[in-house]
C-alpha positions, -999 to 999 in steps of 0.1 A, spaced: 302 -294 47 323 -267 31 294 -260 6 270 -255 34 293 -230 51 298 -212 18 260 -211 14 255 -197 48 282 -170 42 266 -161 9 232 -159 26 246 -137 54 262 -114 29 230 -112 8 209 -104 39 233 -77 50 233 -62 16 195 -60 14 193 -46 50 219 -19 42 201 -10 10 168 -7 28 184 16 55 198 37 27 164 40 10 148 51 43 175 78 48 171 90 12 134 93 16 138 113 48 163 136 32 140 141 2 111 149 26 132 175 44 144 190 11 109 193 -4 91 204 27 98 242 22 81 240 -12 49 223 1 29 256 -1 35 256 -39 16 224 -44 -21 227 -54 -47 211 -32 -69 188 -51 -104 201 -59 -130 186 -37 -158 168 -54 -193 176 -43 -207 152 -18 -236 132 -32 -262 118 -9 -263 80 -11 -298 71 -21 -310 35 -21 -322 22 -53 -352 0 -45 -344 -23 -75 -309 -29 -61 -322 -36 -27 -347 -61 -41 -320 -77 -62 -297 -80 -32 -324 -95 -11 -333 -120 -38 -296 -130 -42 -293 -135 -4 -325 -156 -3 -312 -178 -32 -278 -182 -17 -293 -193 17 -317 -216 -1 -290 -236 -20 
């Protein structure tokens, strides 16, 4: 019985340690966000790629239709 209580104590200590660490990480991330926010204008925006129109390749449509037909057939 003593081993079970020791195991429960160790589990509780471990869970509390992990929870405290996660809270610490959240606060560090928030602090970092506040510290970096004034410098956001210095970051470059990524270049936008030209938008391509999605055209259907008739061979791909035929291959997909054939694959669906074969799948339903088996």
